[in-house]
C-alpha positions as CSV (number, residue, x, y, z in Angstrom):
1,M,-14.1,31.3,-63.1
2,A,-16.2,33.9,-61.4
3,K,-13.7,34.0,-58.5
4,V,-10.8,34.5,-60.9
5,L,-12.6,37.4,-62.6
6,K,-13.3,38.9,-59.2
7,V,-9.6,38.7,-58.3
8,L,-8.6,40.2,-61.5
9,Q,-10.9,43.2,-61.0
10,T,-9.3,43.8,-57.6
11,A,-7.1,46.9,-57.7
12,E,-4.5,45.5,-55.2
13,Y,-3.9,42.5,-57.5
14,W,-2.4,44.7,-60.1
15,I,0.0,46.7,-57.9
16,I,3.1,44.4,-58.7
17,P,2.5,44.4,-62.5
18,V,2.0,48.2,-62.4
19,A,5.3,48.6,-60.5
20,L,7.1,46.4,-63.1
21,L,5.5,48.3,-65.9
22,G,6.7,51.6,-64.4
23,A,10.3,50.3,-64.1
24,I,10.2,49.2,-67.8
25,I,8.7,52.7,-68.9
26,G,11.5,54.3,-66.9
27,S,14.1,52.5,-68.9
28,F,12.5,53.8,-72.0
29,L,12.4,57.4,-70.6
30,N,16.2,57.2,-70.2
31,V,16.4,56.7,-73.9
32,V,14.0,59.7,-74.5
33,I,15.9,62.0,-72.0
34,F,19.3,61.1,-73.5
35,R,18.3,61.3,-77.3
36,L,15.8,64.2,-77.7
37,P,18.1,67.0,-76.5
38,L,20.8,65.7,-78.7
39,G,18.5,65.7,-81.7
40,L,18.7,61.9,-82.0
41,S,15.9,59.6,-82.9
42,I,14.3,57.5,-80.1
43,S,13.5,54.7,-82.6
44,R,16.8,54.5,-84.6
45,P,18.8,52.5,-83.5
46,R,16.1,50.5,-81.8
47,W,18.6,49.1,-79.2
48,S,20.2,51.0,-76.3
49,F,24.0,51.9,-76.7
50,C,26.8,53.1,-74.3
51,P,27.0,56.9,-74.7
52,H,30.8,56.7,-74.4
53,C,31.7,53.8,-76.8
54,Q,28.5,53.5,-78.8
55,T,28.6,49.8,-78.1
56,R,25.1,48.0,-78.1
57,I,24.0,47.1,-74.6
58,R,23.3,43.5,-73.9
59,P,19.6,42.7,-73.0
60,H,20.5,41.3,-69.6
61,H,22.5,44.4,-68.8
62,N,19.6,46.7,-69.9
63,L,17.2,45.3,-67.2
64,P,15.9,48.2,-65.1
65,I,17.8,48.9,-61.9
66,I,19.2,45.4,-61.8
67,G,21.3,46.0,-64.9
68,W,23.0,49.1,-63.5
69,L,23.6,47.4,-60.2
70,G,25.1,44.2,-61.9
71,L,27.4,46.4,-64.0
72,R,28.5,48.3,-60.9
73,G,27.8,51.6,-62.7
74,R,30.1,51.0,-65.6
75,C,29.9,50.0,-69.2
76,H,30.7,46.3,-69.7
77,H,32.8,47.1,-72.9
78,C,34.6,50.4,-72.2
79,R,34.2,50.6,-68.4
80,G,32.8,54.1,-68.9
81,V,30.8,55.6,-65.9
82,I,27.0,55.0,-66.3
83,A,25.4,57.9,-64.4
84,M,23.3,57.2,-61.4
85,V,20.5,59.2,-62.9
86,Y,19.5,56.2,-65.1
87,P,18.4,53.9,-62.2
88,V,17.0,56.9,-60.4
89,V,14.7,57.6,-63.3
90,E,13.6,53.9,-63.5
91,C,12.9,53.9,-59.7
92,M,11.0,57.2,-59.8
93,T,8.9,56.0,-62.8
94,A,8.0,52.9,-60.8
95,L,7.1,55.0,-57.8
96,L,4.9,57.4,-59.8
97,F,3.0,54.5,-61.5
98,V,2.5,52.8,-58.2
99,M,1.3,56.0,-56.5
100,V,-1.1,56.9,-59.4
101,W,-2.5,53.5,-59.2
102,D,-2.9,53.9,-55.5
103,V,-4.7,57.3,-55.7
104,L,-7.1,56.1,-58.3
105,F,-8.1,52.7,-57.2
106,V,-6.7,51.6,-53.9
107,A,-7.0,54.8,-51.7
108,R,-9.7,56.2,-54.1
109,A,-8.8,59.7,-53.2
110,L,-9.9,61.0,-56.5
111,P,-13.6,62.1,-56.6
112,G,-15.7,60.2,-59.1
113,V,-13.2,57.4,-59.9
114,G,-14.6,53.9,-59.6
115,A,-12.9,50.6,-60.4
116,P,-10.1,49.7,-62.8
117,A,-12.5,47.8,-65.1
118,S,-14.5,50.9,-65.8
119,D,-11.9,53.8,-65.4
120,W,-8.7,52.1,-67.0
121,P,-8.5,54.9,-69.6
122,L,-8.0,57.4,-66.8
123,A,-5.2,55.4,-65.3
124,I,-3.5,55.3,-68.8
125,A,-3.8,58.9,-69.1
126,Y,-2.2,59.6,-65.7
127,F,0.6,57.2,-66.5
128,V,1.4,58.9,-69.7
129,L,1.1,62.4,-67.9
130,F,3.6,61.5,-65.1
131,A,6.0,59.7,-67.3
132,G,6.2,62.6,-69.6
133,L,6.4,65.1,-66.7
134,L,9.3,63.1,-65.4
135,A,11.1,63.1,-68.7
136,T,10.5,66.9,-69.2
137,S,11.7,67.6,-65.5
138,V,15.0,65.9,-65.9
139,M,15.7,67.7,-69.2
140,D,14.6,70.9,-67.7
141,V,16.9,70.5,-64.6
142,E,19.8,69.5,-66.9
143,S,19.5,72.1,-69.7
144,Y,16.6,74.4,-68.9
145,T,14.8,73.1,-72.1
146,I,11.5,71.4,-72.6
147,D,10.9,69.3,-75.6
148,I,7.2,70.2,-76.5
149,R,6.9,66.9,-78.4
150,L,6.5,65.1,-75.2
151,C,3.9,67.6,-74.0
152,T,2.1,67.1,-77.3
153,V,2.0,63.2,-76.8
154,I,0.5,63.9,-73.4
155,M,-2.1,66.2,-74.7
156,L,-3.1,63.6,-77.4
157,A,-3.2,60.8,-74.9
158,G,-5.4,62.9,-72.5
159,V,-7.9,63.7,-75.2
160,L,-8.1,60.2,-76.5
161,C,-8.4,58.6,-73.0
162,H,-11.1,61.0,-71.9
163,A,-12.9,60.3,-75.2
164,A,-12.7,56.6,-74.5
165,L,-13.8,57.2,-70.9
166,G,-16.8,59.4,-71.7
167,M,-18.6,60.4,-68.6
168,P,-18.3,57.8,-65.9
169,A,-21.5,56.9,-64.1
170,E,-20.1,58.3,-60.9
171,L,-20.1,61.8,-62.4
172,S,-23.5,61.9,-63.9
173,R,-26.3,64.0,-62.5
174,D,-28.3,61.0,-61.7
175,A,-25.5,59.6,-59.5
176,L,-25.4,62.7,-57.2
177,P,-27.1,62.6,-53.9
178,S,-29.9,64.9,-54.8
179,G,-29.7,65.1,-58.6
180,G,-28.9,68.7,-59.8
181,T,-27.9,70.7,-62.6
182,A,-25.0,70.1,-65.0
183,S,-22.9,72.6,-63.3
184,R,-23.4,70.8,-60.0
185,A,-22.3,67.5,-61.6
186,A,-19.2,69.3,-62.9
187,S,-18.4,70.8,-59.6
188,F,-18.6,67.5,-58.0
189,A,-16.2,66.0,-60.5
190,G,-13.8,69.0,-60.8
191,E,-14.8,69.4,-64.4
192,L,-15.8,72.6,-66.3
193,P,-19.5,73.3,-66.7
194,D,-20.6,72.0,-70.0
195,S,-21.2,75.4,-71.6
196,I,-17.7,76.6,-70.7
197,A,-16.3,73.3,-72.1
198,V,-17.9,74.0,-75.5
199,V,-16.5,77.6,-75.3
200,G,-13.0,76.4,-74.5
201,A,-13.2,73.7,-77.2
202,A,-14.2,76.3,-79.8
203,M,-11.3,78.6,-78.7
204,G,-8.9,75.8,-79.1
205,I,-10.1,75.1,-82.6
206,A,-9.9,78.9,-83.5
207,W,-6.3,79.0,-82.0
208,F,-5.2,75.9,-84.0
209,L,-6.5,77.4,-87.2
210,T,-4.7,80.6,-86.4
211,L,-1.4,78.7,-85.9
212,L,-1.9,76.9,-89.1
213,I,-2.4,80.2,-91.1
214,A,0.6,81.8,-89.2
215,G,2.8,78.8,-89.9
216,G,2.0,79.1,-93.6
217,L,2.7,82.8,-93.6
218,A,6.0,82.2,-91.8
219,K,7.1,79.6,-94.4
220,R,6.1,82.0,-97.1
221,R,8.2,84.8,-95.5
222,A,11.1,82.5,-95.1
223,T,11.1,81.5,-98.6
224,Q,11.1,85.2,-99.5
225,G,13.9,86.0,-97.1
226,E,11.8,87.9,-94.7
227,P,12.1,87.3,-90.9
228,G,9.0,85.5,-89.5
229,D,6.9,86.1,-86.5
230,P,7.7,84.3,-83.3
231,G,4.5,82.5,-83.1
232,D,4.1,80.3,-80.0
233,G,7.8,80.0,-79.3
234,S,7.8,76.4,-80.0
235,E,10.9,76.4,-82.0
236,E,12.9,77.8,-79.2
237,Q,11.8,75.1,-76.9
238,S,12.5,72.2,-79.2
239,S,15.9,73.3,-80.5
240,R,17.9,75.1,-77.8
241,S,20.1,72.1,-76.6
242,A,20.1,70.1,-79.7
243,D,23.9,70.4,-80.2
244,S,25.2,72.6,-77.4
245,G,26.7,69.7,-75.3
246,E,24.6,70.7,-72.3
247,T,23.6,67.1,-71.6
248,T,27.1,66.2,-70.5
249,A,25.9,66.4,-66.9
250,Y,23.5,63.6,-67.7
251,L,26.3,61.3,-69.1
252,N,28.9,61.9,-66.4
253,T,28.9,62.2,-62.7
254,A,31.3,64.3,-60.6
255,D,31.8,61.4,-58.3
256,Q,32.7,58.3,-60.3
257,R,32.6,55.9,-57.5
258,F,30.1,53.1,-57.5
259,R,27.5,54.0,-54.9
260,P,24.6,51.5,-54.8
261,L,23.2,52.6,-51.5
262,P,20.9,55.5,-52.8
263,I,19.5,53.3,-55.6
264,L,18.9,50.4,-53.2
265,T,17.2,52.6,-50.6
266,L,15.0,54.2,-53.4
267,A,14.2,50.8,-54.8
268,A,13.5,49.4,-51.3
269,L,11.1,52.3,-50.6
270,V,9.1,51.4,-53.9
271,V,8.9,47.8,-52.9
272,G,7.8,48.7,-49.4
273,L,4.9,50.8,-50.9
274,V,4.0,48.0,-53.3
275,V,3.9,45.5,-50.3
276,W,1.8,48.0,-48.3
277,Q,-0.7,48.6,-51.0
278,R,-0.8,44.9,-52.0
279,Y,-1.4,43.3,-48.5
280,A,-2.3,46.0,-46.0
281,P,-3.9,48.9,-48.0
282,D,-5.8,50.2,-44.9
283,Q,-3.0,50.0,-42.5
284,E,-2.8,53.5,-40.9
285,F,-0.1,52.9,-38.2
286,G,-2.1,54.8,-35.6
287,L,-1.6,58.1,-37.3
288,P,-4.4,60.8,-37.6
289,M,-4.7,60.3,-41.4
290,T,-5.9,57.6,-43.7
291,A,-3.6,55.0,-45.1
292,G,-3.8,56.3,-48.6
293,S,-3.0,59.9,-47.4
294,L,0.0,58.6,-45.4
295,R,1.4,56.8,-48.7
296,G,0.8,59.8,-50.6
297,L,2.8,61.9,-48.1
298,V,5.7,59.4,-48.3
299,G,5.7,59.4,-52.1
300,G,5.5,63.2,-52.3
301,S,8.2,63.7,-49.7
302,V,10.6,61.5,-51.7
303,L,10.0,63.3,-54.9
304,F,10.4,66.7,-53.1
305,F,13.8,65.5,-51.6
306,L,15.0,64.3,-55.0
307,L,14.0,67.6,-56.7
308,L,15.9,69.5,-53.9
309,L,19.0,67.4,-54.5
310,A,18.8,68.1,-58.2
311,S,18.3,71.9,-57.6
312,I,21.3,72.3,-55.4
313,V,23.8,70.7,-57.9
314,Q,25.1,73.4,-60.2
315,R,25.2,72.9,-64.0
316,D,27.0,74.5,-66.9
317,A,23.7,76.0,-68.2
318,D,23.0,78.0,-65.1
319,E,25.0,81.1,-66.1
320,Q,23.8,80.8,-69.7
321,I,20.1,80.9,-68.9
322,V,20.6,83.9,-66.7
323,E,22.4,85.6,-69.5
324,D,19.8,84.7,-72.0
325,I,17.0,86.2,-69.8
326,Q,18.9,89.4,-69.3
327,A,19.7,89.7,-73.0
328,E,16.0,89.3,-73.9
329,S,14.7,91.6,-71.3
330,E,15.1,94.6,-73.7
331,H,12.7,93.2,-76.1
332,A,10.5,91.2,-73.7
333,R,7.5,93.4,-73.8
334,A,7.4,93.7,-77.5
335,M,7.8,89.9,-77.7
336,V,4.8,89.1,-75.5
337,T,2.7,91.8,-77.3
338,R,3.2,90.0,-80.5
339,E,2.4,86.8,-79.0
340,F,-0.8,88.1,-77.6
341,A,-1.9,89.1,-81.1
342,W,-2.0,85.5,-82.2
343,F,-4.7,84.8,-79.5
344,I,-7.1,87.6,-80.5
345,P,-9.1,85.4,-82.9
346,A,-9.6,82.7,-80.3
347,I,-10.6,85.3,-77.6
348,L,-13.1,86.9,-79.9
349,I,-14.8,83.6,-80.7
350,G,-14.8,82.5,-77.1
351,A,-16.3,85.8,-76.0
352,G,-18.9,85.7,-78.7
353,L,-20.0,82.1,-77.9
354,F,-20.1,82.9,-74.2
355,C,-22.3,85.9,-74.8
356,Y,-24.6,83.8,-77.0
357,F,-25.0,81.1,-74.3
358,R,-25.6,83.8,-71.7
359,L,-28.2,85.8,-73.7
360,A,-30.0,82.4,-74.6
361,G,-30.1,81.4,-71.0
362,T,-28.3,78.1,-71.7
363,M,-25.2,78.6,-69.5
364,D,-26.5,76.0,-67.1
365,A,-27.7,73.5,-69.7
366,G,-26.3,70.0,-70.0
367,F,-24.0,68.9,-72.8
368,A,-26.8,67.0,-74.7
369,D,-28.9,70.2,-74.8
370,L,-26.1,72.3,-76.0
371,M,-25.1,69.9,-78.8
372,G,-28.5,68.6,-79.8
373,G,-27.5,65.3,-78.6
374,A,-30.6,63.4,-79.0
375,S,-29.8,63.0,-82.7
376,L,-26.3,61.8,-81.9
377,G,-27.2,58.9,-79.7
378,G,-26.1,58.2,-76.2
379,P,-22.7,56.5,-76.7
380,W,-21.5,59.1,-79.2
381,L,-22.6,61.8,-77.0
382,T,-20.8,60.6,-73.9
383,H,-17.5,60.2,-75.8
384,L,-18.0,63.5,-77.4
385,H,-18.4,65.0,-73.8
386,G,-15.2,63.5,-72.7
387,T,-13.3,64.8,-75.7
388,C,-14.7,68.4,-75.2
389,Q,-13.8,68.5,-71.6
390,A,-10.3,67.4,-72.1
391,A,-9.8,69.8,-75.1
392,A,-11.3,72.7,-73.2
393,A,-9.3,72.1,-70.1
394,M,-6.1,71.9,-72.1
395,V,-7.0,75.2,-73.8
396,M,-7.9,77.0,-70.6
397,A,-4.9,75.7,-68.8
398,A,-2.7,77.1,-71.6
399,A,-4.6,80.4,-71.4
400,L,-3.8,80.6,-67.7
401,G,-0.2,80.0,-68.5
402,W,-0.2,82.6,-71.3
403,T,-1.9,85.1,-68.9
404,V,0.9,84.7,-66.4
405,R,3.5,85.0,-69.0
406,I,2.1,88.1,-70.7
407,S,1.0,90.0,-67.7
408,G,4.2,89.2,-65.7
409,T,6.4,90.1,-68.6
410,L,4.6,93.4,-69.2
411,A,4.8,94.2,-65.5
412,F,8.4,93.4,-64.9
413,G,10.0,94.0,-68.2
414,K,11.6,90.5,-68.5
415,E,10.3,87.0,-69.5
416,A,8.2,86.0,-66.5
417,F,7.2,82.4,-67.6
418,G,8.6,80.1,-70.1
419,T,6.6,78.9,-73.1
420,G,7.7,75.3,-72.3
421,D,6.0,75.5,-68.8
422,I,2.8,76.7,-70.6
423,Y,2.9,73.4,-72.7
424,I,3.4,71.5,-69.5
425,M,0.2,73.2,-68.0
426,A,-1.7,72.4,-71.3
427,A,-0.7,68.7,-71.0
428,M,-1.7,68.6,-67.3
429,G,-5.1,70.2,-68.3
430,A,-5.8,67.5,-70.9
431,V,-5.4,64.7,-68.4
432,A,-6.3,66.1,-65.1
433,G,-8.6,69.0,-65.9
434,F,-8.4,72.8,-65.5
435,W,-9.1,73.1,-61.8
436,A,-6.3,70.6,-61.2
437,V,-4.0,72.7,-63.1
438,V,-5.0,75.9,-61.1
439,F,-4.3,74.0,-57.8
440,A,-1.2,72.5,-59.1
441,F,0.2,75.9,-60.2
442,F,-0.2,77.5,-56.8
443,L,1.1,74.4,-55.0
444,A,4.1,74.4,-57.3
445,A,4.7,78.1,-56.5
446,L,4.8,77.3,-52.8
447,L,7.0,74.2,-53.2
448,A,9.4,76.2,-55.5
449,L,9.6,78.9,-52.9
450,V,10.8,76.4,-50.3
451,G,13.3,75.0,-52.9
452,A,14.7,78.5,-53.5
453,L,15.1,79.1,-49.9
454,V,17.1,75.7,-49.6
455,V,19.2,76.7,-52.5
456,V,20.0,80.1,-50.9
457,F,20.8,78.3,-47.6
458,C,23.2,76.0,-49.4
459,K,24.9,79.1,-50.9
460,S,24.3,77.8,-54.5
461,S,23.9,80.0,-57.4
462,R,22.0,77.5,-59.3
463,A,18.8,78.9,-61.1
464,I,15.6,76.8,-60.4
465,P,13.5,75.9,-63.5
466,F,9.8,75.9,-62.7
467,G,8.8,72.9,-64.8
468,P,9.9,70.3,-62.4
469,W,8.0,72.1,-59.6
470,L,4.9,72.1,-61.8
471,A,5.3,68.3,-62.0
472,L,5.6,67.9,-58.3
473,G,2.6,70.3,-57.8
474,A,0.6,68.0,-60.1
475,F,1.4,65.0,-58.0
476,V,0.6,66.7,-54.7
477,E,-2.6,68.0,-56.2
478,L,-3.7,64.5,-57.2
479,W,-3.8,63.5,-53.6
480,L,-5.4,66.8,-52.2
481,R,-7.9,67.3,-55.1
482,G,-10.9,65.9,-53.1
483,G,-10.3,68.3,-50.2
484,L,-9.4,71.3,-52.4
485,L,-12.6,70.8,-54.5
486,A,-14.7,70.6,-51.2
487,W,-13.0,73.6,-49.8
488,F,-13.3,75.8,-52.9
489,R,-16.7,74.6,-54.1
490,P,-18.7,77.4,-52.3
491,A,-16.5,80.1,-53.9
492,G,-16.9,78.4,-57.3
493,K,-20.6,78.1,-56.8
494,L,-20.6,81.9,-56.2
495,L,-18.5,82.7,-59.2
496,W,-20.8,80.5,-61.4
497,S,-23.9,82.3,-60.2
498,I,-22.3,85.7,-61.3
499,L,-21.3,84.3,-64.7
500,I,-24.8,83.0,-65.6
501,G,-26.4,86.3,-64.3
502,R,-28.0,85.0,-61.3
503,P,-25.9,86.2,-58.3
504,E,-26.6,84.2,-55.1
505,W,-27.1,87.3,-52.9
506,L,-29.9,88.5,-55.2
507,S,-31.7,85.1,-55.3
508,G,-31.3,84.6,-51.5
509,T,-29.8,81.1,-51.9
């Protein structure tokens, strides 16, 4: 019995089930990607149907990847073309799940992550994150729209999973080589200092209450026949392609021939990575990098290549999105100025709380000291810590996105950053943390620059949405986080010493 339990706790044992789970979730993502932009319910009808003839798909025809291959890319009833994107999404979801499991528990490239038995909530959070990012990326590539309901689900999953996780033993101060302060534990884990986490969570509560009040005022004005305020732009993101027919590219392919080779190649790559992780996780093939890093490079290269292919193909929505941006440029500065006004209460509360901690000398205090945790009890305190960290990272990641949007729009006179991308950043923050979003943002900018050069080289006029590149940046950052944290830790330590009022050059440390 003990031997069986030991096998079940081995990360490599779960690779195949994780890959199968990814393929099944990918099949569900196809439903989400197809139905949400059309304004359809993802739960009614509960069965999958052909987008051409509306006939219910038989269960054995609905098997991930295998079903598409068995039908030779055509509906069994009407012989209509089943787009290749369906099995591609299923393969990519399986690939993402396998690579997430690898980076967390096989290669263990993420600082502070232990074993599946203790850190399973983190794995669930990352599964939800990358499944959601894949769905939003496909919709963004097709129609330049992002359904913020997916981002909201990711945010909720991130907060709940971090609440369940609490503060793992690997990230506690006692687990550090030489002890240290709360800020040192946070820097080791890539988390926010506890005082900043409390400030960020308070700002999030203030922002949420402001939106509730603003929503009530907007409804009252609507009933009185008055125009409402734009708020956070969520209505635009959730309704843009509901009935515009812009998802036709997802339903039909320009080339209607049955071409199984790309799908078989992608599926074979996923199977190869699964076998590598399962039976030879430390096999490095004589290259100057770890086996985990090599697998991460392979997975990232595949995702980058697929995103480039999607960026080259022109869509009907390309010209429309350019026209929309140009039409809105005249009022862009006024628009973001009104948006900024909604954040003033949250900014004031955050600044006030920060000044209070600074004057009280508790900026470097632990979470228990800040919250009076002795009366709450250990278990409650650690779960509250995880909740606060996830909520604060989500708020600060969104704040970074809004800063880019508002400052860029004011500087250039046209919309510089979409609100949908801001929701993606907030969702990433809730799961991966604020510093992960910062790293992913700049990595995405570099990757998008390469993609833009390729598009220009191919003489394509296709515009490139930033959301999919953010998703790719999040994947690359996941594998590079340990090195990036170590590289930027001295600069972060210096910045923190300035924030708490004890600059290192004055103390001589």
